[in-house]
ROTI-407627 format. One line per field, with one value per residue (C-alpha): residue in one letter; x, y, z. Coordinates in Angstrom, 2 decimals. Example, Ala and Ser with C-alpha at 12.3 -4.5 7.8 and 13.67 -1.06 7.14 Angstrom:
gupa = [A;S]
x = [12.30;13.67]
y = [-4.50;-1.06]
z = [7.80;7.14]
END
This chain:
gupa = [X;X;X;X;X;X;X;X;X;X;X;X;X;X;X;X;X;X;X;X;X;X;X;X;X;X;X;X;X;X;X;X;X;X;X;X;X;X;X;X;X;X;X;X;X;X;X;X;X;X;X;X;X;X;X;X;X;X;X;X;X;X;X;X;X;X;X;X;X;X;X;X;X;X;X;X;X;X;X;X;X;X;X;X;X;X;X;X;X;X;X;X;X;X;X;X;X;X;X;X;X;X;X;X;X;X;X;X;X;X;X;X;X;X;X;X;X;X;X;X;X;X;X;X;X;X;X;X;X;X;X;X;X;X;X;X;X;X;X;X;X;X;X;X;X;X;X;X;X;X;X;X;X;X;X;X;X;X;X;X;X;X;X;X;X;X;X;X;X;X;X;X;X;X;X;X;X;X;X;X;X;X;X;X;X;X;X;X;X;X;X;X;X;X;X;X;X;X;X;X;X;X;X;X;X;X;X;X;X;X;X;X;X;X;X;X;X;X;X;X;X;X;X;X;X;X;X;X;X;X;X;X;X;X;X;X;X;X;X;X;X;X;X;X;X;X;X;X;X;X;X;X;X;X;X;X;X;X;X;X;X;X;X;X;X;X;X;X;X;X;X;X;X;X;X;X;X;X;X;X;X;X;X;X;X;X;X;X;X;X;X;X;X;X;X;X;X;X;X;X;X;X;X;X;X;X;X;X;X;X;X;X;X;X;X;X;X;X;X;X;X;X;X;X;X;X;X;X;X;X;X;X;X;X;X;X;X;X;X;X;X;X;X;X;X;X;X;X;X;X;X;X;X;X;X;X;X;X;X;X;X;X;X;X;X;X;X;X;X;X;X;X;X;X;X;X;X;X;X;X;X;X;X;X;X;X;X;X;X;X;X;X;X;X;X;X;X;X;X;X;X;X;X;X;X;X;X;X;X;X;X;X;X;X]
x = [8.15;8.86;9.52;6.11;4.50;6.16;4.67;1.21;1.61;2.76;-0.31;-2.67;-1.03;-1.45;-5.06;-5.77;-4.05;-5.53;-9.03;-8.98;-8.08;-10.49;-13.31;-12.95;-13.39;-16.41;-17.86;-17.52;-19.05;-22.13;-22.70;-23.33;-26.79;-25.73;-22.45;-24.53;-26.61;-23.48;-22.23;-25.47;-25.29;-21.63;-22.53;-25.26;-22.97;-20.44;-23.03;-23.11;-19.32;-19.38;-22.18;-20.51;-17.16;-18.93;-15.95;-13.66;-11.11;-9.70;-9.92;-8.12;-5.53;-4.72;-4.61;-2.40;-0.02;0.36;0.29;0.12;-1.01;-3.75;-4.91;-5.04;-7.10;-9.51;-9.88;-10.42;-12.81;-15.10;-15.45;-18.85;-20.09;-19.20;-20.95;-24.18;-24.08;-23.29;-26.26;-28.71;-27.55;-26.95;-30.31;-32.07;-30.23;-30.91;-34.59;-34.76;-32.99;-35.28;-38.47;-37.63;-34.97;-34.58;-32.94;-29.57;-29.16;-30.28;-27.88;-24.94;-26.19;-25.84;-22.29;-21.38;-22.93;-20.62;-17.60;-18.39;-18.43;-14.78;-13.81;-15.43;-13.76;-10.31;-8.57;-5.32;-4.64;-4.85;-2.41;0.06;-0.07;0.49;3.40;4.99;4.34;2.35;4.19;2.06;-1.09;0.45;1.32;-2.02;-4.08;-2.20;-2.82;-6.55;-6.72;-4.89;-7.22;-10.26;-8.85;-8.30;-11.89;-13.24;-11.10;-12.39;-16.00;-15.59;-13.54;-15.97;-19.00;-20.49;-23.77;-23.67;-24.25;-20.84;-19.31;-20.46;-17.68;-14.68;-16.51;-16.35;-12.85;-11.13;-11.62;-11.96;-8.56;-6.49;-8.57;-7.78;-4.09;-3.70;-5.57;-3.10;-0.11;-1.47;-1.98;1.58;3.39;1.46;1.91;-1.62;-1.94;-5.12;-6.54;-7.78;-10.66;-13.82;-15.51;-18.17;-15.59;-14.08;-17.51;-18.69;-15.52;-16.03;-19.68;-18.85;-15.87;-17.26;-20.66;-19.11;-17.07;-19.90;-21.89;-18.97;-18.06;-21.69;-22.22;-19.08;-20.55;-23.82;-22.23;-19.84;-22.41;-25.63;-24.91;-24.61;-27.96;-29.64;-28.16;-29.73;-33.09;-33.30;-31.55;-30.73;-28.43;-26.58;-25.79;-24.54;-22.35;-20.69;-20.28;-18.76;-16.14;-15.36;-15.02;-12.79;-10.42;-10.59;-9.76;-7.22;-4.14;-5.18;-3.88;-0.40;-1.53;-3.53;-0.51;1.65;-1.02;-1.23;2.52;2.94;0.19;1.64;4.53;2.37;0.19;3.25;5.18;5.17;7.02;4.50;7.05;7.97;4.24;3.75;6.65;5.22;1.78;3.22;5.14;2.20;-0.12;2.38;2.81;-0.97;-1.21;1.78;0.53;-2.91;-1.32;0.58;-2.69;-4.49;-1.70;-1.57;-5.28;-5.18;-2.58;-3.81;-7.26;-9.52;-7.32;-7.36;-11.12;-11.80;-9.30;-10.36;-14.10;-15.29;-17.53;-20.41;-18.42;-16.93;-19.25;-16.96;-14.13;-15.55;-16.14;-12.96;-10.83;-13.46;-13.28;-9.46;-9.56;-12.29;-10.14;-7.24;-9.43;-10.71;-7.10;-6.30;-9.50;-8.35;-5.21;-7.39;-9.64;-6.74;-5.18;-8.45;-8.64;-5.11;-6.40;-9.42;-11.85;-14.45;-17.44;-16.30;-15.96;-19.45;-21.03;-19.02;-19.79;-23.50;-23.61;-21.73;-24.23;-27.19;-25.70;-24.91;-28.25;-30.34;-27.39;-26.86;-30.58;-30.85;-27.61;-28.34;-31.88;-30.52;-27.19;-27.31;-23.96;-22.10;-24.10;-22.97;-19.31;-19.59;-21.48;-18.62;-16.06;-17.96;-18.63;-15.00;-13.76;-16.15;-15.36;-11.60;-11.53;-14.34;-16.00;-12.64;-11.53;-13.68;-11.78;-9.87;-7.95;-8.12;-5.65;-6.57;-6.48;-2.95;-1.96;-3.15;-1.32;1.89;1.67;2.51;5.32;8.69;10.76;11.20;9.17;11.11]
y = [25.02;28.23;30.15;29.09;30.15;33.58;34.09;33.12;35.50;38.30;37.81;37.73;40.69;42.86;41.69;42.40;45.79;46.96;45.72;47.11;50.56;50.68;48.89;51.44;54.23;52.43;51.71;55.36;56.47;54.21;53.79;50.65;49.95;49.67;48.02;45.34;44.87;44.25;41.73;39.73;38.97;38.00;35.65;33.93;33.30;31.58;28.78;28.71;28.43;25.53;23.68;24.15;22.77;19.81;19.19;19.23;21.77;19.52;16.41;18.08;19.64;16.24;14.51;17.21;17.07;13.31;13.15;16.35;14.76;12.75;15.85;17.91;15.21;15.08;18.88;19.24;16.31;17.58;21.20;20.58;18.98;22.18;24.26;22.31;22.72;26.43;27.05;25.28;26.88;30.40;30.40;29.56;32.31;34.96;34.06;34.44;37.82;39.08;38.08;38.82;41.56;45.12;46.11;46.94;43.44;41.85;43.88;42.96;39.39;39.36;40.73;38.09;35.42;36.34;36.56;33.19;31.51;32.42;31.35;27.96;27.46;28.43;25.18;26.69;28.42;25.03;23.57;26.42;26.03;22.28;22.63;25.36;28.00;30.31;33.35;32.99;33.28;36.26;38.15;37.52;38.27;41.50;42.68;41.93;43.44;46.64;47.18;46.62;48.86;51.70;51.40;51.26;54.23;56.22;55.35;56.40;59.49;60.80;59.57;57.68;55.76;52.66;50.26;51.05;49.05;45.85;46.21;45.56;42.57;40.87;42.07;40.67;36.99;37.48;39.01;36.43;33.59;34.64;35.16;31.84;30.01;31.34;30.46;26.96;26.19;27.25;25.52;22.51;19.03;18.09;14.44;12.95;10.55;7.10;7.53;9.25;12.29;10.04;8.07;11.22;12.74;9.61;9.62;13.30;12.74;9.73;11.24;14.77;13.68;13.31;16.52;18.66;18.13;19.24;22.26;23.34;22.96;25.06;27.82;27.67;27.93;30.71;32.73;32.12;34.93;37.39;36.27;36.44;39.89;41.23;39.59;40.05;43.40;45.38;45.62;48.31;45.80;43.38;46.14;46.74;43.01;42.58;45.21;43.42;40.07;41.59;43.13;40.20;37.71;39.92;38.33;34.76;34.91;34.26;31.05;29.89;30.47;28.39;25.66;25.46;25.06;22.71;20.40;20.12;18.45;16.59;15.00;13.51;12.60;8.89;9.02;9.58;11.12;13.70;14.44;14.86;17.32;19.39;19.40;20.47;23.29;24.69;24.54;26.46;29.06;29.58;30.17;32.51;34.61;34.95;36.30;38.88;39.87;40.22;42.38;44.55;45.22;46.05;48.74;50.21;48.77;51.58;54.20;52.46;51.80;55.46;56.54;54.12;53.61;56.48;56.78;54.84;51.60;52.05;49.41;46.87;47.64;45.60;42.42;42.23;40.65;37.90;37.34;37.23;34.42;32.65;32.98;31.31;28.28;28.41;28.27;25.37;23.71;24.09;22.14;19.39;19.41;19.05;16.26;14.32;14.58;13.13;10.22;9.92;10.74;12.19;10.57;11.72;15.30;15.17;13.98;16.38;19.46;18.64;18.34;21.63;23.27;21.91;23.40;26.77;27.69;27.75;29.07;31.98;32.82;32.86;34.78;37.45;37.93;38.19;40.04;41.60;41.99;40.78;37.55;36.96;37.32;35.01;32.45;32.52;31.94;29.13;27.23;27.48;26.15;23.17;22.52;22.58;20.52;18.35;17.55;16.43;14.31;11.32;10.83;7.57;6.66;10.22;11.34;15.02;15.06;13.62;16.22;19.02;17.51;17.49;21.29;21.60;19.06;20.59;17.75;17.13;14.22;11.02]
z = [-32.98;-31.05;-34.28;-35.58;-32.29;-32.54;-36.02;-34.74;-31.77;-34.09;-36.26;-33.29;-31.55;-34.64;-34.91;-31.24;-31.08;-34.37;-33.63;-30.09;-31.36;-34.28;-32.40;-29.63;-32.18;-33.59;-30.14;-29.15;-32.43;-32.51;-28.75;-26.63;-28.10;-31.76;-30.74;-29.03;-32.19;-34.23;-31.67;-31.47;-35.21;-34.83;-31.96;-33.98;-36.95;-34.72;-34.59;-38.39;-38.49;-36.04;-37.84;-41.22;-40.06;-38.40;-36.14;-39.16;-37.93;-35.21;-37.40;-40.32;-37.99;-36.50;-39.92;-41.46;-38.47;-38.92;-42.74;-44.79;-48.08;-46.44;-44.55;-47.75;-49.46;-46.53;-46.46;-50.22;-50.62;-47.85;-49.03;-50.63;-47.42;-45.56;-48.22;-47.73;-43.95;-44.40;-46.72;-44.42;-41.16;-42.49;-44.26;-41.00;-39.08;-41.73;-41.81;-38.02;-38.13;-40.89;-39.09;-35.45;-35.28;-36.55;-39.89;-38.28;-36.86;-40.17;-42.32;-40.11;-40.16;-43.96;-43.68;-41.09;-43.32;-46.21;-43.89;-42.33;-45.75;-46.36;-42.83;-43.38;-46.76;-45.48;-44.54;-45.84;-42.53;-40.78;-43.29;-42.77;-38.98;-39.08;-41.51;-39.33;-42.00;-39.76;-41.11;-44.26;-42.14;-40.36;-43.54;-45.25;-42.15;-41.52;-45.08;-44.80;-41.33;-42.28;-45.22;-42.99;-40.27;-42.72;-43.89;-40.31;-39.32;-42.29;-41.49;-37.86;-38.69;-41.32;-39.33;-42.27;-41.86;-39.65;-42.55;-44.07;-41.22;-42.93;-45.52;-43.20;-41.67;-45.08;-46.00;-42.87;-43.89;-47.68;-48.46;-46.49;-47.96;-51.55;-50.84;-48.97;-51.74;-54.33;-52.14;-51.45;-55.14;-55.97;-53.10;-51.78;-53.20;-54.19;-55.10;-56.50;-53.93;-54.90;-52.46;-53.63;-52.14;-50.63;-48.63;-47.13;-46.48;-44.67;-42.57;-41.70;-40.82;-38.66;-36.86;-36.73;-35.38;-31.93;-32.15;-33.54;-30.36;-28.23;-30.37;-30.77;-27.04;-26.51;-28.67;-26.77;-23.35;-24.44;-26.42;-24.51;-22.05;-24.95;-26.31;-22.88;-22.17;-25.37;-24.60;-20.81;-20.39;-23.54;-26.56;-24.60;-21.81;-24.47;-25.94;-22.57;-21.92;-25.41;-24.62;-21.32;-23.14;-25.81;-23.28;-20.85;-23.64;-25.46;-23.89;-24.66;-28.24;-26.83;-25.13;-28.16;-30.42;-28.08;-27.86;-31.67;-32.05;-29.09;-30.31;-33.80;-31.93;-29.35;-32.06;-33.77;-30.57;-29.68;-26.34;-23.52;-21.14;-23.79;-24.29;-20.52;-20.34;-23.19;-21.54;-18.20;-19.87;-21.85;-18.82;-16.70;-19.44;-19.60;-15.84;-15.75;-18.67;-17.07;-13.89;-15.92;-17.66;-14.33;-12.88;-15.99;-15.89;-12.18;-12.94;-16.23;-17.05;-15.89;-17.56;-20.94;-20.95;-20.21;-22.86;-25.61;-25.06;-22.89;-19.86;-21.46;-21.12;-17.62;-16.20;-17.91;-15.45;-12.56;-14.57;-16.67;-13.85;-13.57;-17.33;-17.26;-14.67;-16.67;-19.80;-17.97;-17.27;-20.86;-22.13;-19.81;-21.03;-24.64;-23.76;-22.25;-25.32;-27.75;-25.69;-25.48;-29.28;-29.47;-27.42;-29.78;-26.98;-29.34;-27.66;-24.22;-25.48;-26.97;-23.73;-21.61;-23.68;-23.94;-20.13;-19.84;-22.18;-20.20;-17.04;-18.63;-20.18;-16.97;-14.92;-17.33;-17.39;-13.58;-12.98;-15.59;-14.31;-10.76;-11.15;-14.63;-16.42;-13.32;-13.48;-17.08;-16.05;-13.04;-15.10;-17.64;-14.86;-13.14;-16.35;-17.53;-14.17;-14.35;-18.01;-17.42;-14.24;-12.87;-16.20;-17.65;-14.71;-15.67;-18.93;-19.29;-16.10;-14.77;-17.44;-17.23;-13.41;-13.56;-16.15;-13.84;-10.85;-12.91;-13.17;-9.48;-9.40;-8.60;-10.04;-13.76;-15.14;-15.86]
END
């Protein structure tokens, strides 16, 4: 389990370090305004990714953890369903960008559309994680990332036109997808299922209908501030906020890697005491790592932002600590989310996330209009606290509240 987590962390650390460096070159080169335009198209296509998966990532992850062959059959038989959702949602977003935004946003929207297709089709990375083969994801992602980084570096170094930056956006998911597809076909045991595509599709639609509301609501409450910043303030404000989010979230890959590996064990564990111990351990790790991140930024944050991004982005310094704390609650909330899925609490998640979304939209609008970029950061923090704690505490016999209380227990669980 820990070996698999280390491979996931290695992959993510290379991604983070590489993207931070090259994105900082790009951000310096194109300025906050154009950097914001690139990020608004990325934000919009996160909704396409969510709609296309239709809650399928968590469902497939759980099924593959419990029974690999059954999970593979479910993933393969529902690919066309994801293609249909992708075509409908991406078509609507591209039409909106063409009619209501400028050419820069539209061109990057097309690039993100192509990239999103390969992300949606790539269930192989889920399979590798559940089967503790995350080193395959690491190797393939690093190859794709290094190729994209070289292209981005060349574009920034030679100061080529802005539109050339669409190429690495597509390469980052495309290259790993092709390599993982080839590896999957040569190594996985693929057995023809007696069930038809319609049976699997109906199951995905039924089970995913509850999760899609929660995941879509999650996207809305995490991305709505980016959209409002571009509309209420400027693309430049969004560019600065995007840098703050990138740096404030950068450390969380360690927690997410641990969560992925821990839950491959938690989903298959039958002993509740053993599950509780694993949950207590991963929650404590998330809190400890966030404190290290906060301390590190307090010591070196301002220096690195000035060095990497320049004076145009220094406004990000004052909001990054807020985002780091918000990211801690987001990581703890991810643990709650995965555990509620283990307990088949799909309907609860749907209701909770819709409520969270309904709270976030007006709160984000008011806080950004009142406090600008600072308002976006504090809205992020407040919503993540509510989502992690109060809005989870009504789930089945106060299960999540008890899980959080266990974090502070000094004695080992029996």
